[in-house]
N, C-alpha and C positions, 0 to 999 in steps of 0.2 A: 497456179494461182488462184487465190485464193475467192471463195464465191462469195458475192455479195447481201448485208442481210439489211434488209432497210431495219430500221426500232424506230417507231411512232413511237416520241417522250421518250427519248435512250438522253437527253439531259438532265429529266426527272432523276426519282427519288431509286426508283425500281427498273428504271430504261436505263441510267449509269453502270448500277454495277449488270443487268443483261450485257449491255457493250464488252464491259469489262470481262463477261461468263465465254460470248461470242468468240473476242480474239483469243480467247489463250487456247477453244476449241478450234483456233485454223480460219477461220470465218473472217470478214470485211465486213464489221458494222458501220451502217452510214444510219447516222443519227436526225431523224427530221423531229423539229419538234419549233412551235410558237415563243418561247423563254416565258409563255404568260408565268406560268411554275415553276417551271426548270431552269439549269442554270448554266451558263457557256460553259464557266472552268468544269462544269462536270462531263466535257464533253473533247474525249484524251486517248480516247483509241479507232475511231475513223472519223471519218469525214463529216461536215454537220452540214446538215439544211435547214435555213433557216423559213421556215412554212406550217401555213394553219391547215390542219386539213378541210375546215372551209372554203380554202382555194381550192378548187378544180382542177384548174391550169397547171399552177404550183407544182399537185400532186403528178401529175401528168409529166413536166418538166423533170421530175426526181428521179423517175421509174424512169425515163429513157437517157439519164445524162448516167445513172450507177449502174444498171439492169438486173434489180438484185433478184434471186432465185427466190424467196420469201419474206415475208414480213413478219416481225413482232410487232405485236398490235398493244403497247402501254399509253397510250395518250387518252387522256379523260378525266373528265371534270371528277371528283370522288366525295366533297364533303355533305354527310347529311346532311344537317341544320342546313346549311344554300341547297341545297333538294327540295328540303320543304318548303321552305318561302321561296325558292324560284323556278319551280319543277321548268318553264321553258327554256330555261338556258342549258339545263341539262338536256332536254330531248335535241334540240338543237343542236348542239357540238356534241353531244356524245352520239346520238345515233346519224346526222346528219354528217357527219364528220366521218363517222365509222362508211355508210353506203357511200360517199366520196372516194375513203378510202377502198371499200372492195370492186365500185367500179372503175378503177384507175390501177390498179390489181389486174381483173383480167380482163382490161383492155392492153394492158405490159404485157400480157402471157404469163404472169405470177402466181399461181395457182395457191399456194403452202401458207396458210396463214396460224400464226398461232398468236390466240387470241388471253389476254386477262381479263378474265371475267371475276366473278367475286361470288362469294355466297350468301352476301345480303340478296339475290334474285330469292332466297329460300321467305325472309322475312322471318317471325319470330318464331325460332320451332322449339322451344325451350324440351328442355331432354332427353333430346334427341342426339344424337352422332349422326351426322351429314353424309350422306353418299350421296353420288350422284341420281341416284331413280328420284330424291326427298323432292316431294314436288313442290314446287316455287310459286312464291308468294309476296311479291317486293311490295315492302314499307313503305316506299319511298321514291320520289325520281330517278334517287343516282342506282337502286338494286333493278330499278322496270326499266331501264336505259339501257341496262348491262343486258338485261332477258333479252329486251330488243335485240342487239345485236347480236344473242346469239341463233338467236330464230330466221336473223338475214344472212346470217354467217350458211344456217342449213338450209332457205330457200336457193341460195347462191351456189350450194352445192345439187341442190337438184337440176336445176337450170343451166350453169354453170362449168360442173365439173370443180370450184373450185372446192382445197382440203383445208380441215382446219382441226387443230386441235383448240379446247377449250378449258382453262384452266380458272375454278373455282376457289379463294381462299379469304380469311379474314383479312386479320393484323399482319404486318409488315413487321417485324423488328430488327436492329441488331444494324454494321456497318461492316463495309470491308475489311477485313483483316490488315489487309497492307497498307489502311488510309488511304488509297488513292479516290477512292471517291464515297461517300456516306448519305445519313440525312439529313437535310436542312431544308428546310420548309419556312417563308415569311410570308405572310403570318403563318406562325408554329399551330398545327391543330393537332396532333399525332398524340397520343398518349404517352409515353417514354419520352421522347424528345423534351415534351411536355414537364416529365415529372424534373430531366435535370436541367431544365431550365430553373428550376425552382431550389433544384439544389446547390446550385450556382450563383443563385441571387439573383438570378436573370430577369427572374419574374416574381414575385412578393412572396405568391404560396399557388399553387395546382389548385383548382375547382375539380371536383368530383361530383359531376351531375350527374343526379340522382341517387342517395343512398336510403331509399323503402322498396326498392324489388322485391321480391322473393328469393331471394340467396343467401348463405348461409350468410355474407357481411353485410348485405342490402343492398352492394355495388352489381354494375352488370358484370358478367363472364364473358370473354374472349380468347377464340383460339390465336396463335404466334406461332407464326415461322419465321425463321432468320433469312433476310434477303438475299444469302447468300446459296443458304439450300433453296430457296425459291428461284431463282436465275438457272439454279441446275438443271432442276424442272423441264423450264422454256427451253433451252437448249438439247436436254432428251424429248421433249416436244416435237419441236422442228427438225430432229434425227430419225422420229418417227415418220413424220410426212417427207423427207427424203429418198425412206428406205419404201416407199409410196405403201404403206399403212393404212387405212380409212378415220375417216371422218371419227372425233373420241373426243368426250370430254370426264375429266379429272379433279376432282377437290385433291388439293393438300394439305393437311393437315397434322397435328400432331392425335388429335382424337382426346386433349384435356384442354381444360381452357385453365385462366387464371380471371379471377375477380380484377375490379381496379385497384380497390386494399389489396390484396396479396404482390401485385403490381407493386406498389409502393415499399410494401416490408421487403422483398428483394431488391428494390435499387438501395434501399438504406443497406443492406445489406455487402451487398457488392462496393458501393462507392464511401460506403464508413461514415456515413453523412446524411442528419437525419432530414425527411423534408416536408417542410410546414407543407399545410389541406386547409381547403375552407371547403365545406360543405355547401352544393348548389342544388339548385332544383332538377328533375329530368331535364334532356332535350327533345323534341317532336322527333319522333321514327327509328328512336335507340329501340332494338328489343335487349331482353333480356339476357339470353344466355345463348350465343353463336358458338355452338364447336362441330368443325368435320375430321373426318376420315381421311387417311388414304391410302386403302388399301388396295387400292386398280391401280393405283399409283406406285407402288414402291411390286405390286406384282407385274404391270406389264409394260412398266418403262424402265422399273427398276432400280426409283428414287429414294434413296434414306436421309431424312434429314439429319444429319449428321450434330452441325453449329445449332439445330431447337431447341434447349431448353433457358426456360427465364434468364438465368445469370450469364450466360453465354451472350444472348442476345444483349443483355443491359452492359455487360461488362464491354463491347466489341462497340456497342453506342456509346458508352460514357469516352473511353478514346479516343474516339470520331469528335464527340460531343469537343471535349479538351481542347483539339488540335488543329478537328478540322472547320473548317467554311469558305462559303462561295463568295464569291461575287458578283453582281447584275451584267 
């Protein structure tokens, strides 16, 4: 009988791809999602629990009904601009929700958690390739809330034997090559889908937020990882815990970054269409350059980002963008 894994945020972009990867690896993924940003149509690989992390009773019921051996925790608010404007929303949803989840898991005897963190916990570290030992200094409530959850996992590890693997990464891109799930947000906030919307006329133009950063072309630089590579790492992290290995933090990245203008240029090449662009002001909370390596993940997990080239990520995203859509 397949072992059950509870996937919070499993109706969202990364979570839905993780459910597909878990099912392919022989697990039974159970999606727990409040559908505030996820899509019911994305739940295709196992049961669905419509619940909010702020509802402790609903969490207890989900653990009792499905008896998972582990949790993959993706559910979170994640928009930098919103986090700057409404920090309380992020502390309440991300931190209090995660506390509820952790305590419910421990109460149910489910002690393995794979946590989706972020390299935004590092803040602005221009000129560095970030790794697991880089000091954390987040610039906004999103990064700060994720760092707090990392600390929470460590505290409950010491007090209750909770075991955790934490992944820190930046921008996720691409889509399922089979077209079963993909990236679809309403409203859309992620760079590559916004560019693709501009390419096919769903928006008038892409707004580039800040063109005066100290980078070669004046726009921010970020590291990008293909969503399929990312969720492969999460399955490997789960197997790390199930094999009885200890708590561990892993950075996931390519070690090189792309500026906004470089992503635009790559999209033009892949789609063979122009991208209409307008320049806008900087957004508060945006770092200049964020790039992370994955030496530890490669060495200890055996992780390899096979699809994480910019052109491959855009090509897979473009295929989904043209063919895939969810209904609320």
